[in-house]
N, C-alpha and C positions, 0 to 999 in steps of 0.2 A: 336436354340442358336447363329447359324450364323449369321441369317439374324439380330438377334434383335442387334446384336454387329456390324453391319454394319448400324442400323439405330441410333442407338448411336454414333456411328463415324461420321455421318451427323453434328454434335452439331454444332455450334458457339463460341468456347470457348471466353468467354470475361474476360478481364485482368483487374482485379481493386486494385488499388494501395491503398497501405494503412500503415502510417506511426506509428511506434512503439511508437516513442518520442512524436506522437500528444495528444493534450488535451482531455479528457472524450468526449466531444462532436464533439469535432471533429472526432475523430477515429469512433467513433458512426458512423456519417454518412457515411464516408466510406465505412461503413460493411454493412449499410443496408439491399443493395442485396443481397450481398451472405448469411446475414440470412436467408432472406425473401424465398431465394432458398433452403435452409440445408431444414427448417421448410415443404417446399412445396416437397421434395423428391428429389431434386435436386442434382447432384454431385457438389460439391466446394473441390478445393484445397488450402491449405490453409499454412503458415509456422507456425513451432514451436521452441524451442528452439535444438529440436535432427535434424530431418530430416521436408522438406514438408509432410503434409499430404493429404491423398484424401479422403473428407468427404462427409459422408452422413445420415441421420438418422436413427439410429440405431435401433429404433422402427416399422420400415416401411420393410415387409421383401422384397419385391418387390425393393425399393432403393439398399437392401445390398447385393442385386444379380446381380443388375447395380455396383455394386463397383467392384466385382471379371470379374464381364463380363472386363470393362473398363482395369483394372492389365493384363487379363490374366490369373488370380489369379488360382490354384484349390481350391474348395469348402471345402477338409476337414482342410484350412490353416486359425488358426483362426483371426479375427480383434478385434484391441485395439479399446473400447467405451471413450470417452472422452468426457470431464464433467468440468465445471467452479469452482466446490467449492465440498469439502468431503460432504455436506448431501445431494449432487444428487448423489451421487452413493446408499446411500441406499434404493432406490426402486430396484436398478440394482441388488441387490443381498438377499439372501436368511439371513446369519448372518455373522457377523463378525470374524472371526478368533478370537484367542486370540491376537497375534503380531498384526492383519492387523490397526487396528484404531490408537496404538502407532507410528507404521511406516507412515502410509499416514499422520498424524499432523507432524512427523521432514521430512517428503520431498517431501511432497504435497505442493502446486503447485513443479513439478518440472521434470527432466528425469526420473520417477521411475511407472513401470507399476505392477498392482499389481493382480495377478491373485485369484480369489473368490468363492466360491458359487451363480451361478445365480441365480436369481428370476424368475419367469414363465412369467416376463413382457418380459423379451430379448428372441427374435427370438432364435432360432437353428442357423438358418445360419447365426449367428452372431459367434457363438462360435464354428463353424464346427462341431454342433452336440454333441458336449460334454456339461457336467452340470454344465460349471463353465464360467467366465467374465474374460474377462482383463480389467481394466478402468485404468486410471490414468486423471492427473488433469495438464496440460502443462504452464510453466509457462511462454512462448512466451508471450507479452502483445498482440499483434492482437489474437496468438489462445483463450488467454483467454475471449477478450472483445469479440467476436467472439462466444464463447459458450454462454455467458453469454448473449448475444442478443439475439441469435436463440432461446432458451430455451428447448432445445432437444438435448437427448443424440446424440451424431455424433461416430457414428463409420468410424476407418481414417487409413489403411495402408499407409503404404510409398507409397508416388503418383510417383511413378514411373510403369513401365513394370514389368511385374513380373520376376524376374529373374538379374534385370537388377541392375545399384549401385544407390542406396537411392540417392535422388535429395536433394541440398544444399545450390539451389538458384532456385528462379520462373526460367529462363529458361532450366532448367533441365528440368522441370516439363512440360513445352510445349512442347520441343522436344518429350518425351514420350506418353504426352496425347493432346497434342492439337487436336479437332475435337472429343473427347471421353469423354466431361467433358463439365458443362455450363459454370462453372465460377473459375478461377483461381486469388487467391488473392496474390499480390506482396508483401508481408512486407521484403523483403531484405532477406542478408544471414542468415543459422541457428548457432546458438552460437555454439554448440557442434562438430557439422558435423557426428553423428553415432544416432542411434535408445535408444529407452529410456532400462533400464534396467527390463529385466522382472525377474520379485520373485513369487514363485509358495508358498502360504498358503493354499492350498485346499487339497494337496496331501498326508498330514501326520502331523505330529506334531512337524516337522521339517519347517525352511524354505529354500527355493530350489532358485540356480540362475539359468534360464534358456535359460535371453541372457544378458550377461556381457553387461554394458554402465558406463552412467558419474556417476552413483550413484553408487560406486563401493562396491568389497565383503568389502572392508577394512571400508570405510564407514557405512555398514550394519553393521560388526560383532564389530566394535568400539561402535555403539549404543544400539547393542540389549546387552551389556558388563556393558557399564554407567546406564543403564537405569535399570540391574538389572533383566532384562525380561527372561532371561533364567536359570531354577536351575541345568539343568547341567551343568561340566564342556565345555570347550569351545575344548577339544580333542572331545567329540561325538558329537557335534553339529556341528563346525565347518565346517571339509570335508563334509558334506553333504550340510551345505550350500555354497561352492565353489563351491560345484555337476562338478569338473572339465572332471570327465569320463564319466559323461553325455552329459556335453557340446558337446564333437569330435563323440558321439555314434552316429552309422547309425539308424536309424529310418527304421522299414522292412518295408514292402509294406501293407498294412491292419491297421497298426500302426497310430493314430491320434496323431499330434501334437500336446499339450497343449500351445503351443506359438508361435509366429510368427519366424522365420528363422530358426526352427531347424529340418525340412524335405529336403525339396527341396532347391535346386543349388538358392543362394543369390549373387545379390551386383557382377556379375559378368561383367565387358566389353568386348567387342568383340575379341580383342584379348588375347589372353591365359595369364595367370599371373603365375609366379614362384616365389616361398619365396626363398628368398637367405638368408640362415641361417649363416647371419655374422656381427658378433659384432662389429669387430674393423679391422683397417685397416691391422692391423698383419696378421687376416684368410682371406683375400680377396684372396691372391696368393695361397694358397691351396684349396680352392673351384673352382676357377677360371678356372681351365682347364676340371671340371664337368661340370662346366654352358656352355663352348663350344661347349662341347659336346652335349648338351640338344640342345641347338639351332643348331649344324650341322644336328643333327635329327630329326628336325623338318621340317630347311629346304630342308631335304629328302621327305618329303614325298611329296604325290604324289594325293592326297585328291578332288574331284571335290567342288564346294561350296554345302555349306547344305541347308538345307529346307529353311532357311529364303533369301536366296540366297546372305547371306555375306560368305566371304572371310576365311576358318576353322586359326587353327595354318598354317597348312602346306601349302596350298594353297598359306595363305599371309608371308609364308618365302623362297618359290620357287625360285630357280635361274631367274635373270631377274625381280622380282618384288624387290621393293622398302623394305631396310632396315633399318628398324627404331625403336633402342632399348631403351623402355622408363624406366628411373630406378627412385623408389620411394625411396630415400635415406634418414636416417634423421642426419649426420654427415657432420660437412662443409668440407672435406674432399672429400665428395660423389663425388663432379665438376672433380675429379682427376681420378677416378675409368674405367671412359669407354674409357681411353686410353691405358688401358690391355683390353681390348676386340677386337678380329678380326676376320671378317667370317670365313666360311668356307677356300674361296677361300683368305686366308690373307688378304682381304682388310680390314680395320677398319669397323667397323659398324656405321652407325648412330645414334648418341645418343641424347637424349634430358632428362632431368635431373630435376628432382622434386624434392629440396631439402628442409628437415625440418628441424626446429630448433630444437638445443641440449635442450632436456625436457624428465627428467627420469621418469615421470608420463606419458607419453605416448601422452599428450594431441594433440601437435601439430599434428603428426604423423595421429590421430582418425581423426582430425578439416578435415584436407584435401583431407583423402586418396578416400573417394568418389567421389569428386570435379577433383580429379588425373586420376580416371580411365577415368572419360569423357572426358579432357584435351585430353589423348593420343589417345582416340577414334577417335576424330577429327582431329587428324594429322594424322590417318592413322597406328597406330603403329603397328609391326607385333609381338612384344611381348613386356610384363611386367614386369618386374624383382621390387620387393620389398622386402626390407630389412625388416628382426625382429626386432622387441620392443620388453623393457623388457615384461615380462607375469606379471606385476601387476598395479593396477590403472587401467588409459583409455589406457595403451600398451595391458591391455585383454579383450577388446574391439575391438581393432585395428586386433588383431592376431585372433579374432573368426572370424570378418568380412574377413581379407584377408585369413583363410582357408576355407571358405565358398567359395569365391571367384575362388582360386585358382586351376592348373588345376595338378602343379608341383613343387614340391620341392629341391633344392639341397644344399650341404655342400660338405665341403669339403672327408666326408665321402661317397658320392654317390648322384644318383637320384631317386627321389620319382615321381611315379605315381599315380594320384586317380583313384583308382575304387570305382565303384559306389555300389558295394554289398562289398568288404571286405578293401576302407578304401583305405591307403597307403602302394604303393606294390612299392618296389626295382625293378629296371631298373637294370640289370645283363651286365655285359660288351659282347658286341658284341650282346646282342639280339636287336630286333624290339620295337620301341617305341608304347607301347601301348595305346591305344584309352584310352585318358584323357575323366573320367566321368564330364557328366555334356556338353557336346558338344551339344547334344539337347537338353537343357533344363532338365531333370530326376535331378535324386536323387542329395544330395550332392551339 
């Protein structure tokens, strides 16, 4: 496998420009080489309305294996198969569960992925060895045109190295995958900035959200009610649809994830991510002592560089190194917050703030999360502090991705460190800081 990865990395990645507003004939010309490459089994990155995808012919097992190799992705982590219209789903599945077709007609094309019973046509490599397949129809005009033109189902995870923040610009894809893929279609920025909602319709009588996204719990719930598709009261199926416990459950070794993003560490920048559980300015003063304590503990760590040759959290915060605290904060007053933060030797930390617009849906925060992670990596951030968002609408997707990327949580009540077996564990006063889960790319 190592030799094959080296061979794949020797590719000359060709960037193709595609204008989503171009007339159909012109767009077809722009996508001709990429479509032919997909039919031939080559790897092509392309934009969708969610994030950029790394596509390959889903019917060719060798191509599917090359997708996993290019990303460095565990082979039990299933891929989503992309098609251009609902009729193209039929050959990929053995049957339509009762709710599947109405949901597909309502939300497709769009940022919704359905998990359905797969047909024998779909290689098991696509589904992570399971008897289901994840399918979606992107609404992005470049993606949809490319899929129509290619004429084959396309397996496509996010077009980034496994564990890294998902790409929302072609530049992000090039940073991670240049030399590993044949073509990169540059179709401009992605609309939503977070991956699609994944809805499981193959595991029982009730639908379950396995990954929140832009098709929100509220949207699905309202549609099921309005269309009178559920015979039981909402009190029965509503909590199962929301699947709040399942979204945060740690999958044990040996259990296959049913959808991308469920088991392995995802979305993480190089710097350690700290969730700041502060909603209002008035709450900041109470949480600030714990945030300062956590940063001082990280600063005191004297760990060597990790196996990737990158500085880990402790090394990046050692005295004498650059101290840059990057905050992802949603409200206008965020710009004044860094002045309250001082380093352990009483000097102000250097701060770079990315302020999200005031938005009760969480859309602005979700849209910029991954791009902000990458910006902070580029400036050499020593730590990234991200403020919580309301756990509704797209705020739920933001918090899901932030929880996957984060190693620490801070509030007025204390400090928590993520343990890959136990989940969040509180750090008691006077204790050394435990090693955070995921520094080695492991679970969570």
